[in-house]
C-alpha positions in Angstrom: 58.0 33.8 99.3 55.6 34.2 96.4 53.8 37.5 96.2 50.0 37.5 96.3 47.9 40.0 94.3 44.3 40.9 94.9 41.8 39.2 92.6 40.7 41.5 89.8 36.9 42.3 89.7 36.3 42.5 86.0 32.6 43.3 86.5 33.5 46.3 88.6 36.0 47.5 86.0 33.5 47.1 83.2 30.8 49.0 85.0 33.3 51.8 85.9 34.2 52.1 82.2 30.5 52.3 81.3 30.1 55.2 83.7 33.3 56.9 82.7 32.4 57.0 79.0 29.2 59.1 79.3 30.7 61.3 82.0 33.7 62.0 79.7 31.3 62.7 76.9 29.5 65.1 79.2 32.6 67.1 79.8 33.2 67.3 76.0 29.6 67.7 74.9 29.6 71.5 74.4 32.7 71.4 72.3 31.4 68.5 70.1 27.8 69.8 69.9 28.0 73.6 69.7 31.5 74.4 68.7 32.3 71.7 66.1 28.6 71.5 65.3 28.2 67.7 64.7 25.6 67.4 62.0 22.1 67.1 63.3 18.8 67.0 61.5 15.1 66.4 61.9 15.8 62.7 61.0 18.3 60.1 62.4 21.8 60.9 61.4 25.4 61.5 62.6 24.4 63.1 65.9 22.3 60.0 66.8 25.3 57.8 66.2 27.4 59.7 68.7 24.7 59.8 71.4 23.6 56.2 71.0 27.2 55.0 70.9 28.8 57.2 73.6 25.9 57.6 76.0 23.0 55.1 75.6 25.0 52.0 74.7 27.4 52.3 77.7 24.6 53.1 80.0 22.5 50.1 78.8 25.4 47.7 79.0 26.5 49.0 82.4 22.9 48.6 83.6 22.7 45.0 82.4 26.0 44.3 84.1 24.6 46.0 87.2 21.5 43.8 87.2 23.7 40.7 86.9 26.0 41.9 89.7 23.0 43.0 91.8 22.1 39.4 92.5 25.6 38.3 93.3 27.5 41.4 94.5 25.3 41.7 97.6 26.1 38.1 98.6 29.7 38.4 97.7 30.1 41.7 99.6 28.0 40.6 102.5 29.8 37.2 102.9 33.2 38.9 102.6 32.2 41.3 105.4 30.3 38.9 107.6 33.4 36.6 107.7 35.3 39.4 109.4 33.4 39.0 112.6 35.2 35.8 113.3 38.5 36.6 111.6 41.6 37.5 113.8 41.7 41.2 114.5 44.4 43.1 112.6 45.2 46.6 111.3 43.8 45.6 107.9 40.3 45.1 109.5 39.8 48.8 110.0 37.0 50.5 108.1 38.4 51.8 104.9 38.9 55.5 104.3 36.6 55.3 101.3 33.7 54.2 103.6 34.5 56.5 106.5 32.1 59.2 107.5 33.6 62.7 107.6 31.8 66.1 107.1 28.1 66.3 108.1 27.9 62.5 108.4 28.6 61.8 104.8 31.3 59.3 103.5 34.4 60.1 101.6 33.1 58.5 98.5 30.0 60.7 98.7 32.1 63.8 98.7 34.1 62.5 95.7 30.8 62.2 93.8 29.9 65.7 94.9 33.2 67.0 93.5 32.6 65.3 90.2 29.1 66.8 89.9 30.3 70.3 90.8 33.1 70.1 88.2 30.6 69.0 85.5 28.3 71.9 86.4 31.2 74.4 86.3 32.4 73.0 83.0 28.9 73.2 81.4 28.6 76.9 82.5 32.2 78.3 82.2 33.2 76.8 78.9 30.3 78.3 76.9 31.0 81.6 78.7 34.6 81.4 77.7 34.0 80.6 74.1 30.9 82.7 73.3 31.0 85.9 75.3 33.3 87.9 73.0 31.1 87.2 70.0 27.9 88.2 71.9 29.5 91.5 73.0 30.3 92.3 69.4 26.7 91.7 68.4 24.7 93.2 71.3 27.1 95.3 73.3 28.5 94.8 76.8 25.2 94.5 78.8 23.2 92.7 76.1 26.0 90.4 75.1 27.0 89.3 78.6 23.5 88.9 79.8 22.5 86.8 76.7 25.6 84.6 77.0 24.9 84.1 80.7 21.4 83.0 79.7 22.7 80.7 77.0 25.3 79.1 79.3 22.9 78.6 82.3 20.2 77.2 80.0 22.7 74.7 78.6 23.7 73.7 82.1 20.0 73.1 83.0 19.6 70.8 80.1 22.7 68.9 80.9 21.7 68.5 84.6 18.3 67.2 83.5 20.2 64.4 81.8 21.8 63.4 85.1 19.2 64.0 87.8 17.0 60.9 87.1 20.1 58.7 87.1 20.5 59.6 90.8 17.1 58.1 91.8 17.5 54.6 90.2 17.1 51.9 92.8 19.5 49.6 90.9 22.1 52.0 89.6 25.6 51.5 88.2 26.8 53.8 91.0 25.5 51.1 93.5 27.5 48.5 91.7 30.8 50.4 92.4 30.1 51.0 96.1 27.7 54.0 96.4 24.4 53.5 98.3 21.0 54.9 97.6 21.0 56.8 100.9 24.2 58.5 99.7 23.0 59.3 96.2 19.5 60.7 97.1 21.0 63.9 98.9 23.0 64.5 95.7 19.7 64.2 93.7 18.2 66.9 95.9 21.1 69.2 95.6 21.2 68.8 91.9 17.5 69.7 91.8 18.3 72.8 93.8 21.1 73.5 91.2 18.6 73.2 88.4 16.3 75.8 90.1 19.3 78.1 90.5 20.5 77.7 86.9 17.0 78.3 85.7 16.7 81.5 87.7 20.0 82.7 86.3 18.8 81.8 82.8 15.6 83.7 83.2 17.3 86.7 84.7 19.9 86.8 82.0 17.4 86.7 79.1 15.1 89.2 80.9 18.0 91.7 81.1 18.9 91.0 77.4 15.4 91.5 76.1 14.9 94.6 78.3 18.1 96.1 76.9 16.9 95.4 73.4 13.4 96.7 73.9 11.9 93.3 73.1 10.5 92.2 76.4 6.9 92.4 75.5 7.2 91.3 71.8 9.2 88.2 72.7 7.2 86.9 75.6 3.5 86.5 74.6 1.0 84.1 73.1 0.0 86.1 70.0 3.5 85.7 68.4 3.2 82.1 67.1 7.0 81.5 67.1 9.5 83.0 69.5 7.0 84.6 71.8 5.0 81.4 72.3 8.3 79.4 72.9 9.3 81.9 75.6 5.9 81.6 77.3 6.5 77.9 77.5 9.8 78.7 79.1 7.9 80.8 81.7 5.7 77.7 82.5 8.7 75.5 82.8 10.3 77.9 85.2 7.2 78.1 87.3 7.1 74.3 87.4 10.7 74.0 88.5 10.1 76.5 91.3 7.1 74.6 92.6 9.3 71.4 92.5 11.9 73.2 94.5 9.4 74.5 97.1 7.8 71.0 97.5 11.2 69.4 98.0 12.0 71.5 101.1 12.5 69.0 103.9 9.8 70.5 106.2 7.2 70.3 103.4 8.3 66.9 102.0 8.1 65.1 105.4 4.8 66.6 106.6 3.0 66.4 103.3 4.7 63.5 101.6 1.8 62.3 99.4 1.2 65.9 98.2 4.9 66.2 97.5 5.0 62.9 95.6 2.0 63.7 93.4 3.1 67.3 92.6 6.7 66.1 92.1 5.6 63.7 89.4 3.2 66.1 87.7 5.4 69.2 87.6 8.4 67.2 86.5 6.4 66.2 83.4 5.3 69.9 83.0 8.9 71.1 83.3 10.3 68.6 80.8 7.5 69.5 78.2 7.9 73.2 78.9 11.7 73.0 78.5 11.5 71.1 75.2 8.8 73.4 73.7 10.7 76.4 74.9 13.8 75.4 72.9 12.3 72.8 70.5 15.2 70.8 69.0 15.7 67.1 68.5 19.0 67.6 70.2 17.4 68.2 73.6 16.1 64.6 73.7 19.6 63.3 73.4 20.4 64.6 76.9 17.2 63.0 78.3 17.2 59.7 76.3 19.6 57.5 78.4 18.4 58.6 81.8 14.7 58.2 80.9 15.2 54.8 79.4 17.0 53.5 82.5 14.4 55.3 84.8 11.5 53.5 83.2 13.3 50.2 83.3 14.1 50.7 87.0 10.4 51.4 87.7 8.9 48.4 85.8 11.3 45.4 85.8 11.4 44.9 89.7 7.6 44.9 89.7 7.5 42.4 86.9 9.9 40.1 88.8 7.9 40.1 92.0 4.5 39.9 90.3 5.4 36.5 88.9 6.4 35.0 92.2 4.9 36.8 95.3 1.2 36.2 95.9 -0.9 39.4 95.4 -2.0 39.3 99.0 -0.4 39.7 102.4 -1.1 38.4 105.9 -1.6 41.3 108.1 -1.9 41.6 111.9 -2.3 44.8 113.9 -1.1 44.9 117.5 -3.1 47.9 118.8 -1.4 47.8 122.2 2.0 48.5 120.6 0.7 50.3 117.5 2.7 47.9 115.3 1.6 46.0 112.3 3.1 42.8 111.0 2.8 42.0 107.2 4.0 38.7 105.7 4.3 38.1 102.0 4.4 34.5 100.6 5.9 33.2 97.4 5.4 29.8 95.7 9.1 29.7 95.0 12.2 31.0 96.8 12.2 34.8 96.7 15.2 36.8 95.5 17.8 36.6 98.3 17.6 39.7 100.5 20.3 40.8 102.9 20.3 42.8 106.1 19.2 46.4 105.4 17.4 45.5 102.1 13.9 46.9 101.6 10.8 46.6 99.4 8.1 49.0 98.4 4.5 48.0 99.1 1.3 49.2 97.5 -2.2 48.5 99.0 -4.7 49.0 96.1 -7.5 49.5 98.6 -5.8 52.5 100.1 -3.8 54.2 97.2 -1.6 53.6 94.2 1.5 54.9 95.9 4.3 52.5 96.9 5.8 52.9 100.3 9.3 51.6 101.2 9.8 49.4 104.3 12.9 47.5 105.6 12.6 43.7 105.5 12.8 42.4 109.0 13.0 38.7 108.3 16.1 36.7 107.7 16.1 35.1 104.2 17.9 31.8 105.1 15.3 31.0 107.8 12.5 31.0 105.2 13.3 31.8 101.6 9.6 31.7 100.7 8.4 34.6 102.9 9.2 38.3 103.7 8.1 40.0 106.9 7.7 43.7 107.6 6.9 45.6 110.8 5.1 48.9 110.4 4.5 51.4 113.1 1.4 53.7 113.4 2.2 55.6 116.6 1.7 59.4 116.3 0.8 59.1 112.7 -2.0 61.2 111.4 -5.4 59.5 111.1 -5.3 60.4 107.4 -1.9 58.8 106.9 -1.3 55.7 104.8 -0.2 53.6 107.8 -3.3 54.4 109.8 -5.5 53.5 106.8 -3.6 50.2 106.6 -4.2 49.6 110.4 -7.9 50.1 109.9 -7.8 47.7 107.0 -6.1 45.1 109.2 -8.5 45.6 112.0 -7.8 45.8 115.7 -8.8 42.3 116.7 -5.2 41.0 116.6 -6.2 38.4 114.0 -4.4 37.6 110.8 -6.3 38.8 107.8 -5.5 39.0 104.2 -5.2 42.2 102.2 -4.4 42.6 98.6 -0.9 44.0 98.1 1.7 44.6 95.4 5.4 44.5 95.9 8.2 46.4 94.2 11.7 45.2 94.9 13.8 43.7 96.6 16.2 46.7 96.7 19.4 47.0 98.6 22.9 48.4 98.1 24.2 48.6 101.7 27.9 48.3 102.1 28.8 46.1 105.2 32.2 47.6 105.7 31.3 48.4 109.3 31.6 44.6 110.1 35.3 45.1 109.9 35.3 47.2 113.0 36.3 45.7 116.4 33.3 47.2 118.2 29.8 47.9 116.9 27.3 49.8 119.1 23.7 50.2 118.0 21.4 52.8 119.6 17.9 52.1 118.4 14.4 53.5 119.1 11.2 51.6 118.5 10.4 50.2 115.1 14.0 50.9 113.8 14.9 47.6 115.5 13.7 46.0 112.3 16.7 47.4 110.4 19.1 45.3 112.5 17.1 42.1 113.1 18.4 40.3 110.1 21.9 41.5 110.7 22.0 40.2 114.2 20.7 36.8 113.0 23.3 36.7 110.2 26.1 37.4 112.7 24.8 34.6 114.9 24.7 32.2 112.0 28.2 33.1 111.0 29.5 32.5 114.6 27.7 29.1 114.7 29.1 28.0 111.3 32.7 29.2 112.1 35.3 27.5 114.2 37.1 30.8 114.7 36.5 32.8 117.9 34.4 35.9 117.8 36.5 39.0 117.0 33.9 41.8 117.1 32.0 43.0 120.1 28.4 44.1 119.5 26.2 46.1 121.8 22.5 46.6 121.2 21.0 49.4 123.3 17.3 49.9 122.5 14.4 51.9 123.9 10.7 51.3 123.5 7.6 53.1 124.6 5.7 50.3 126.4 6.2 46.7 127.4 3.7 45.6 124.7 6.2 46.7 122.1 8.8 44.2 123.4 6.6 41.4 122.1 5.4 43.2 118.9 8.4 42.1 116.8 7.7 38.4 117.2 10.1 36.5 119.4 13.1 38.5 118.4 13.8 40.4 121.6 13.1 37.3 123.7 15.4 35.2 121.5 18.4 37.5 121.6 18.1 37.7 125.4 17.5 34.0 126.0 19.0 32.0 123.2 22.7 31.0 124.0 23.5 31.4 120.3 23.0 35.2 120.9 23.6 35.7 124.5 27.2 34.3 124.2 28.3 37.4 122.3 25.5 40.0 122.1 25.2 42.6 124.9 21.7 43.9 125.1 20.1 46.7 127.1 16.4 47.4 126.8 14.6 50.4 128.1 10.8 51.0 128.4 10.0 54.7 128.7 6.2 54.8 129.3 3.6 52.8 131.2 1.3 50.3 129.4 -2.0 51.3 128.1 -4.9 50.4 130.5 -6.5 48.2 127.7 -3.2 46.3 127.5 -3.2 45.4 131.2 -6.8 44.1 130.9 -6.7 42.9 127.4 -5.5 40.0 125.3 -1.8 40.8 125.6 -1.8 40.8 129.4 -0.5 37.2 129.5 2.4 38.3 127.3 3.7 41.3 129.2 3.1 39.9 132.7 6.4 37.8 132.7 8.7 40.7 131.7 11.4 41.4 134.3 12.1 45.0 135.2 15.6 45.9 136.4 15.2 48.1 139.4 16.8 51.5 139.2 19.6 52.6 141.5 18.1 56.1 141.7 16.3 57.2 144.8 12.6 56.5 144.6 10.4 59.5 144.6 7.1 59.4 146.5 4.4 60.0 143.9 1.0 58.7 143.1 1.2 55.6 140.9 -0.6 55.5 137.7 -3.5 53.0 137.4 -3.5 52.7 141.2 -7.3 52.9 141.1 -7.4 49.7 139.0 -5.8 47.6 141.8 -9.1 46.6 143.2 -10.7 45.4 140.0 -9.8 41.7 140.2 -7.0 39.2 140.7 -6.2 39.0 137.0 -5.5 42.7 136.8 -3.4 42.5 140.0 -1.2 39.9 138.3 -0.9 42.0 135.2 0.1 45.1 137.2 2.6 43.1 139.3 4.9 42.9 136.2 5.5 39.1 136.6 3.4 36.1 137.3 4.8 32.6 138.0 3.2 29.8 136.0 2.3 26.9 138.2 4.5 23.8 137.7 2.8 20.6 136.9 5.7 18.5 138.1 8.3 18.9 140.8 11.1 18.7 138.2 9.9 21.8 136.3 11.6 25.0 137.2 10.0 28.3 137.7 10.7 30.9 134.9 12.9 32.9 137.3 15.2 30.0 137.8 15.2 29.3 134.1 16.1 32.9 133.5 18.9 32.7 136.1 20.3 29.5 134.6 20.1 30.9 131.0 22.0 34.0 132.1 24.6 31.8 133.8 25.0 29.6 130.7 25.2 32.7 128.6 27.9 34.2 130.8 30.0 31.0 130.6 29.5 30.8 126.9 30.5 34.4 126.5 33.7 33.7 128.3 34.5 30.8 126.1 33.6 32.5 122.8 34.9 36.1 123.4 38.1 35.3 125.2 40.2 36.9 122.4 38.7 40.3 122.9 38.3 42.2 126.1 38.5 45.8 124.9 34.9 46.7 125.2 32.8 47.8 128.1 30.4 45.1 129.2 27.1 46.8 129.8 26.0 43.7 131.7 28.5 44.5 134.4 26.8 47.9 135.0 23.5 46.2 135.8 24.7 42.8 137.0 24.0 43.5 140.6 20.7 45.2 140.0 19.6 42.4 137.7 20.3 39.8 140.3 18.5 41.8 143.0 15.6 42.2 140.6 15.2 38.4 140.0 15.6 37.7 143.8 13.0 40.4 144.6 10.6 39.1 142.0 10.9 35.6 143.4 10.2 36.8 146.9 7.3 39.0 145.8 5.7 36.4 143.4 1.9 36.3 144.0 0.7 33.4 146.0 -2.2 32.7 143.8 -1.0 30.6 140.8 -2.4 30.9 137.3 -4.4 28.1 135.8 -2.3 25.2 134.6 -4.3 25.3 131.4 -2.5 28.5 130.4 -0.7 28.2 127.0 2.9 27.1 127.2 5.8 27.1 124.8 6.0 23.8 122.9 9.3 24.4 121.2 12.8 25.5 122.2 15.2 27.7 120.3 17.5 24.8 119.8 14.9 23.4 117.4 15.0 26.5 115.2 17.5 26.5 112.4 19.8 29.4 112.0 21.4 28.7 108.6 23.8 30.9 106.6 23.0 32.1 103.1 25.2 29.4 101.5 23.4 26.7 103.4 20.1 27.9 102.0 21.5 27.7 98.4 21.2 31.5 97.8 23.6 31.4 94.8 21.5 29.0 92.7 18.3 31.0 93.4 20.1 34.2 92.5 21.4 32.7 89.3 18.0 31.7 88.0 16.4 35.0 88.9 19.3 37.1 87.5 18.8 35.5 84.0 15.1 36.3 84.0 15.7 39.8 85.2 18.4 40.5 82.6 16.0 39.2 79.8 13.2 41.5 81.0 15.6 44.4 81.3 17.0 43.9 77.8 13.5 43.8 76.3 12.4 46.9 78.2 15.5 48.8 76.9 15.5 47.5 73.3 11.9 47.8 72.4 11.3 51.5 73.4 14.7 52.6 71.9 13.9 50.8 68.7 10.5 52.6 68.6 12.4 55.9 69.1 14.8 55.2 66.3 11.9 54.3 63.9 10.1 57.5 64.9 13.2 59.4 64.0 13.0 58.1 60.5 9.4 59.1 59.9 8.6 62.4 58.0 5.9 63.7 60.3 5.6 67.1 58.5 5.4 66.0 54.9 8.3 65.4 52.5 11.8 64.9 54.1 13.0 68.2 52.5 10.2 70.3 53.9 11.4 71.2 57.4 15.1 71.9 56.4 13.8 74.6 54.1 11.2 76.2 56.3 13.3 79.3 57.0 12.3 80.5 53.6 8.6 80.1 54.5 8.6 81.9 57.8 9.3 81.4 61.5 5.8 79.9 62.2 6.4 77.0 59.9 9.8 76.5 61.3 8.5 76.4 64.9 5.8 73.8 64.0 8.5 71.6 62.5 10.8 71.9 65.5 8.0 71.2 67.9 6.9 68.1 66.0 10.3 66.5 65.6 11.3 67.4 69.2 8.3 65.9 70.9 6.9 63.0 68.9 9.9 60.5 69.0 10.4 61.0 72.7 6.7 60.7 73.4 6.5 57.5 71.4 9.5 56.0 73.4 7.8 56.8 76.7 4.4 55.5 75.6 5.8 52.2 74.2 7.9 51.7 77.4 4.9 52.3 79.6 2.6 50.0 77.7 5.2 47.2 77.7 5.8 47.6 81.4 2.2 47.6 82.5 1.4 44.7 80.2 4.2 42.6 81.5 3.2 43.3 85.1 -0.4 42.3 84.3 0.6 39.2 82.5 2.9 38.1 85.3 0.2 38.5 87.9 -2.4 36.7 85.7 -0.2 33.7 85.2 0.6 33.6 89.0 -3.1 33.7 89.9 -4.1 31.0 87.4 -1.5 28.5 88.6 -2.2 29.3 92.2 -5.3 29.5 94.3 -7.9 32.2 94.0 -6.8 35.2 96.0 -10.4 35.9 97.0 -10.8 32.5 98.7 -10.5 32.8 102.4 -10.3 36.6 102.5 -10.2 38.5 104.8 -9.4 35.7 107.3 -6.9 33.1 106.1 -7.6 29.4 106.5 -4.8 28.2 108.7 -4.3 24.7 109.8 -3.4 23.8 113.4 0.4 23.4 112.8 0.6 26.6 110.7 -1.3 28.6 113.4 1.0 27.2 116.1 4.1 28.3 114.2 2.7 31.8 113.6 1.8 32.0 117.2 5.4 31.3 118.2 6.6 33.9 115.6 4.2 36.5 117.1 6.0 36.1 120.5 2.9 34.9 122.4 5.0 33.2 125.0 3.6 32.3 128.4 6.9 31.1 129.9 9.4 33.5 128.4 10.2 36.9 129.7 12.3 39.9 128.6 14.5 41.8 131.0 14.2 45.6 130.7 14.9 48.8 132.5 12.2 51.3 133.2 12.8 54.9 132.2 14.3 56.8 129.3 17.5 55.8 127.7 20.4 58.1 128.8 22.5 58.2 125.7 25.1 60.5 127.2 25.6 58.2 130.2 25.8 55.1 128.0 28.4 56.8 125.7 30.4 58.0 128.7 30.5 54.4 129.9 32.1 53.3 126.7 34.5 56.2 126.8 35.6 55.4 130.3 36.2 51.8 129.3 38.6 53.0 126.5 36.3 52.3 123.6 36.8 54.7 120.7 39.9 56.5 121.9 41.8 58.5 119.3 45.1 57.0 120.5 43.9 53.6 119.2 43.3 54.9 115.7 40.2 55.4 113.6 38.0 52.9 111.9 37.9 50.5 114.8 34.4 51.4 116.2 31.1 51.7 114.4 28.1 53.4 116.0 24.6 53.2 114.6 21.7 55.5 115.5 18.4 54.2 114.4 14.9 55.7 114.8 13.2 59.0 114.3 15.2 62.0 113.2 15.1 63.5 116.7 16.5 60.4 118.4 19.2 59.9 115.7 20.2 63.6 115.9 20.5 63.3 119.7 22.7 60.2 119.5 24.9 62.0 116.9 25.1 65.1 119.0 26.2 63.2 122.1 28.7 61.2 120.0 30.3 64.5 118.9 30.3 66.1 122.3 32.1 63.0 123.8 34.8 63.5 121.2 34.4 59.9 120.3 36.7 58.5 117.6 34.0 56.4 115.9 32.4 56.0 112.5 28.7 57.1 112.9 25.9 55.7 110.7 22.4 57.2 110.5 19.4 54.9 110.1 16.2 57.0 109.9 12.9 56.5 108.1 12.4 60.1 107.3 11.5 60.6 103.6 
C-alpha cells in the first residue's frame, strides 16, 4: 500500500520564515549593533542595509503573502473544518493539542508565543548586563557601574519592545496566517505594554541612582543645559506618558471609559515615541520602529480603501426600542469580500464621532454576497455612549432610515478547529447570538450539500431578556426552531428572563410576540401578584397580547391552526432527526427534558385559546423557508470573488509600503544640517551642536515617512469614495428614509421577523447553567474517560455571564474545551 503524505503548505512555510528572520535578528541585535558596532551614520549606510534586508524586507514580503492568504486561508481553513461535521467520527477528529485551551482559558499556541516573547525580553536585558557590567564597574565603581548598566540594559529592552508592540495589534498579521487569532494576540500586546512600563521604571531608577552617586542629578536633568540635561528631561516626559498609558489600559478604566482610553492611548503613544527618540536621539532608534510602523499604517489604511471603493457610504438602520436592538445593513454594488462565521467589521458614523467600533457580522455571506448585516444592542448603555447616540440617530419609529457610515474591514482570523469535536454546546446571552448565526447557517448548508450523515451534535442554549428580543434578530430564531433543515440536527433551548415592557404589549410589536409559546415550568407555582394585572381590563387587543398566544382565524377549512402546524413541524423535525443523526447518540437530548412539558404547553394553549378571533386581514407569511436558498460558499463563487479582490488589495498594500519607505530612504540621503561632513565632526564644536545634529537626523526621516504614508492613505480613501459616489446614486437622495419598492419592502419585512403565523417556543425564567451542565454530565458528555478534545463549549455574552459559564464548567470537572466569546474591549 502506497504511503500518503500531507500536502505541503508553501505559503505557511514562507510566512513562517518571514517571521523567523526578524525574530532571529532580534536575538542577535545587541551583539551586531553594540558589540560589533556595525557602521552607522547620519546618512544611509551599512546599518540601513542590515535593517532593510533582515527586518523590513521579510516583514513586507510576509505581509504581502499574508494579504494573499487572508482571502483564501479563511475559506480553505473553514471549508476543511466545516466538512468535519459530516465526516465519520474518528480519533483523528479531536481538537488538536495546539488549539486546546489550558491555563486561564488560553490556548497552547498562545503560551508558546508568550514563552518566545519572555525569552526575547530576557535576552535583551541579560546579554547587555553580561557583556557591559564589568567595564562599567571599572569606570564608576560598584554602585554607579551596576546602576548605570541596569539603566542601559533596561533602556535597550524598552526600545526593542517598542519595535514589537505595534506588530501585535495588526488586524491582518503574519501571526494570523500561521494560526494565531487576534483575540489571542491582544492580551500579549497588553502584557508587553505592561513590560514596557516596568522596564521604563527600572531604566529611570537605575539612572537616578547613578546620577545621584555621581552628584550629577540636578545638572543632568534640566532645561537650561542644552544638551544632556534637555535630553534627560524629554526622557522624563516619555516616562510620564508611558505611565499614563499603563494606567489607562487597566481593564476597569478601559472598559468604563473606552473613548477616553482610546483618545489618550493614541495621543500619549505619540508623546512617548517622540520623547524616547529625543531622549536618546540617534538614527539607530528608528531602525527598531521602522518595520512595525510601516505595517501598522498599512493595516490602518488599506482595509478602508478596499471597502470605500465598493460599499455605499450609507447604511440602512432600524431601531427596535422594545428589544433595545438596532439592525444595520450595508449594501455594495459588487460582491463584498467573502466573510466567514466570526468575522467582524469596524463602523464609523461621521454624525456621531470619528472613532471606529467593531461589530460581529451576523449575516451569512452566501445568502447575499452584496450585503452585510449587524445587530447592535443598547440595553444598559450610558445615554452618552456611542450606541445610544446611534439609536437616537436611527429614531424609535421602527422605520428603516439611512445614516452615513464608513466601514473598515472585513477582519477575521478565527480558527474553526472546534468543528472537529463530536459535541458542541453553545451558551449564549442576548446579542451574542449574532456571533453564531452565520456558523449555524453554514453547518446547515454543509449538511444539505453532503450525502454523509451528521457526525457532530450541536446544542444552542440561549437566554434573552424579553419576548421582543426573540424577534429582534430577524427570522433567525424562528427559522432554527421551525425549518426542518435546522430542526433535524440542532437542539435549541430558549429562555426569557423578564416580562415584556408595557409599551411592547400595547405597541407595534404586539402582533409579533403574541404567538410565542411558553413552555410551562415544572416548579410549584407561587401565589403572587401578576405584573400588569391592572392592564387586563383595558381592551380585547391587550388581553390577546397578554395571553401569550392568539390564533389567527382560518379562511378555509383546510388551513391548520398555528398550534397544529407547530406540532406537525416538531414531529417532522423529530423524524428527520432520527434519520440524519442515527450515527451518533452520545449526547443528551435537551428536547427530552422538556418533551412532556412542551406537549402539555401546546395542548393547554389550544384549550385556552381566546374565543374572539383576530381579523382575517392581519398580515400573513407569504413565503416558506423552503423557498429560501441556503447555499455553501463554493456555490456562491467565493473563490473567484476573493481572487479579484486579493489582487487589488496586494497592489494597494505594495504601494502603501513602497512609497513611504522610498521617502524615508531619500530623506536619509539629504544633508539637513549643512555639508555632509558637518555633523560627524560636531564633537569638536561642542555638545550643543552635536545634540542638534542628532535630533535632526533622528526625527526628520521618520516624520517624513509617517506623513507621506498618512497623506497617501487618506487620499486613496477619499478617491475611492469619490469614484463610488460618482458611478452610483447620490447618497443624499432619499435620506433619511429610503425609497423601497413593494417587493423589497416585503423581503425586508420577512427578514425583520414580522411573522403573524410563526411562533417561537421558549421557557420563562432564568437559565440555570449549572443544571444544564449537570444534564450533559449525567448523560456522559465530556467524561474524562472518553478523552479530551471531543467536546467544545462556548460561552457568549457579557463578561459576567461568560465568567459564570466558565466557573460552572470548571466546578463540574467537565473535560471540555472552553471558548470565551465576549464583547468587552
